[in-house]
MIVO-640041 format. One record per residue (C-alpha): residue number from 1; x, y, z; residue in one letter; chain. Coordinates in Angstrom, 1 decimal, decimal comma. Last residue first. Example, Ala and Ser with C-alpha at 12.3 -4.5 7.8 and 13.67 -1.06 7.14 Angstrom:
<pts>
@resi = 2 | east = 13,7 | north = -1,1 | up = 7,1 | resn = s | chain = A
@resi = 1 | east = 12,3 | north = -4,5 | up = 7,8 | resn = a | chain = A
</pts>
This chain:
<pts>
@resi = 73 | east = -26,3 | north = -11,8 | up = -9,5 | resn = x | chain = A
@resi = 72 | east = -23,2 | north = -13,5 | up = -10,8 | resn = x | chain = A
@resi = 71 | east = -20,0 | north = -12,2 | up = -9,3 | resn = x | chain = A
@resi = 70 | east = -17,5 | north = -10,7 | up = -11,6 | resn = x | chain = A
@resi = 69 | east = -18,6 | north = -7,1 | up = -11,0 | resn = x | chain = A
@resi = 68 | east = -18,2 | north = -7,7 | up = -7,3 | resn = x | chain = A
@resi = 67 | east = -14,6 | north = -8,7 | up = -7,8 | resn = x | chain = A
@resi = 66 | east = -13,6 | north = -5,6 | up = -9,6 | resn = x | chain = A
@resi = 65 | east = -15,4 | north = -3,5 | up = -6,9 | resn = x | chain = A
@resi = 64 | east = -13,2 | north = -5,3 | up = -4,2 | resn = x | chain = A
@resi = 63 | east = -10,1 | north = -5,0 | up = -6,2 | resn = x | chain = A
@resi = 62 | east = -10,6 | north = -1,2 | up = -6,7 | resn = x | chain = A
@resi = 61 | east = -11,4 | north = -0,7 | up = -3,0 | resn = x | chain = A
@resi = 60 | east = -8,3 | north = -2,7 | up = -2,1 | resn = x | chain = A
@resi = 59 | east = -6,2 | north = -0,5 | up = -4,3 | resn = x | chain = A
@resi = 58 | east = -7,7 | north = 2,7 | up = -3,0 | resn = x | chain = A
@resi = 57 | east = -7,1 | north = 1,5 | up = 0,5 | resn = x | chain = A
@resi = 56 | east = -3,5 | north = 0,7 | up = -0,2 | resn = x | chain = A
@resi = 55 | east = -2,8 | north = 4,1 | up = -1,7 | resn = x | chain = A
@resi = 54 | east = -4,5 | north = 5,9 | up = 1,2 | resn = x | chain = A
@resi = 53 | east = -2,6 | north = 3,9 | up = 3,7 | resn = x | chain = A
@resi = 52 | east = 0,7 | north = 4,5 | up = 2,1 | resn = x | chain = A
@resi = 51 | east = 0,5 | north = 8,2 | up = 1,8 | resn = x | chain = A
@resi = 50 | east = 4,1 | north = 8,9 | up = 1,0 | resn = x | chain = A
@resi = 49 | east = 5,7 | north = 11,5 | up = 3,1 | resn = x | chain = A
@resi = 48 | east = 7,2 | north = 14,5 | up = 1,4 | resn = x | chain = A
@resi = 47 | east = 8,9 | north = 16,9 | up = 3,9 | resn = x | chain = A
@resi = 46 | east = 9,8 | north = 14,4 | up = 6,7 | resn = x | chain = A
@resi = 45 | east = 9,6 | north = 15,9 | up = 10,1 | resn = x | chain = A
@resi = 44 | east = 6,1 | north = 14,7 | up = 10,7 | resn = x | chain = A
@resi = 43 | east = 7,4 | north = 11,2 | up = 10,4 | resn = x | chain = A
@resi = 42 | east = 9,7 | north = 11,7 | up = 13,2 | resn = x | chain = A
@resi = 41 | east = 6,8 | north = 12,4 | up = 15,5 | resn = x | chain = A
@resi = 40 | east = 5,8 | north = 8,7 | up = 15,6 | resn = x | chain = A
@resi = 39 | east = 8,4 | north = 6,5 | up = 14,2 | resn = x | chain = A
@resi = 38 | east = 7,2 | north = 3,3 | up = 15,8 | resn = x | chain = A
@resi = 37 | east = 3,5 | north = 4,1 | up = 15,1 | resn = x | chain = A
@resi = 36 | east = 4,2 | north = 4,9 | up = 11,5 | resn = x | chain = A
@resi = 35 | east = 6,4 | north = 1,7 | up = 11,2 | resn = x | chain = A
@resi = 34 | east = 3,5 | north = -0,5 | up = 12,8 | resn = x | chain = A
@resi = 33 | east = 1,0 | north = 1,0 | up = 10,3 | resn = x | chain = A
@resi = 32 | east = 3,3 | north = 0,6 | up = 7,4 | resn = x | chain = A
@resi = 31 | east = 3,8 | north = -3,1 | up = 8,4 | resn = x | chain = A
@resi = 30 | east = 0,1 | north = -3,7 | up = 8,6 | resn = x | chain = A
@resi = 29 | east = -0,5 | north = -2,2 | up = 5,3 | resn = x | chain = A
@resi = 28 | east = 2,4 | north = -4,2 | up = 3,6 | resn = x | chain = A
@resi = 27 | east = 0,9 | north = -7,4 | up = 5,2 | resn = x | chain = A
@resi = 26 | east = -2,6 | north = -6,5 | up = 3,8 | resn = x | chain = A
@resi = 25 | east = -1,0 | north = -6,0 | up = 0,4 | resn = x | chain = A
@resi = 24 | east = 0,9 | north = -9,3 | up = 0,7 | resn = x | chain = A
@resi = 23 | east = -2,3 | north = -11,1 | up = 1,6 | resn = x | chain = A
@resi = 22 | east = -4,0 | north = -9,6 | up = -1,5 | resn = x | chain = A
@resi = 21 | east = -1,3 | north = -10,4 | up = -3,9 | resn = x | chain = A
@resi = 20 | east = 1,0 | north = -7,5 | up = -4,7 | resn = x | chain = A
@resi = 19 | east = 1,7 | north = -6,2 | up = -8,2 | resn = x | chain = A
@resi = 18 | east = -0,7 | north = -3,3 | up = -7,8 | resn = x | chain = A
@resi = 17 | east = 1,1 | north = -2,0 | up = -4,8 | resn = x | chain = A
@resi = 16 | east = 4,3 | north = -1,8 | up = -6,9 | resn = x | chain = A
@resi = 15 | east = 2,6 | north = 0,2 | up = -9,6 | resn = x | chain = A
@resi = 14 | east = 1,2 | north = 2,5 | up = -6,9 | resn = x | chain = A
@resi = 13 | east = 4,7 | north = 3,0 | up = -5,5 | resn = x | chain = A
@resi = 12 | east = 6,0 | north = 4,1 | up = -8,8 | resn = x | chain = A
@resi = 11 | east = 8,1 | north = 1,7 | up = -10,9 | resn = x | chain = A
@resi = 10 | east = 11,1 | north = 2,7 | up = -12,9 | resn = x | chain = A
@resi = 9 | east = 12,8 | north = 4,4 | up = -10,0 | resn = x | chain = A
@resi = 8 | east = 13,6 | north = 1,2 | up = -8,3 | resn = x | chain = A
@resi = 7 | east = 16,0 | north = 2,1 | up = -5,5 | resn = x | chain = A
@resi = 6 | east = 13,0 | north = 2,3 | up = -3,1 | resn = x | chain = A
@resi = 5 | east = 11,9 | north = -1,3 | up = -3,8 | resn = x | chain = A
@resi = 4 | east = 9,2 | north = -2,0 | up = -1,3 | resn = x | chain = A
@resi = 3 | east = 9,2 | north = -5,7 | up = -0,3 | resn = x | chain = A
@resi = 2 | east = 6,1 | north = -7,9 | up = 0,4 | resn = x | chain = A
@resi = 1 | east = 6,5 | north = -10,8 | up = 2,7 | resn = x | chain = A
</pts>
């Protein structure tokens, strides 16, 4: 299971996401979705929320494009 290190100020969330394997990244996305659903309206009270889904989708798109460049035509 993937772990977010909130106390680690040396690594931005984007950096942590890049270090995850594909299955860990998908697990993290799923857990973020469950947490968002569970917290519901409480998340709207937080001033600076991290856009987990956007960051994860960007990383998945990057990985997908990198894989497609490696495939022989």
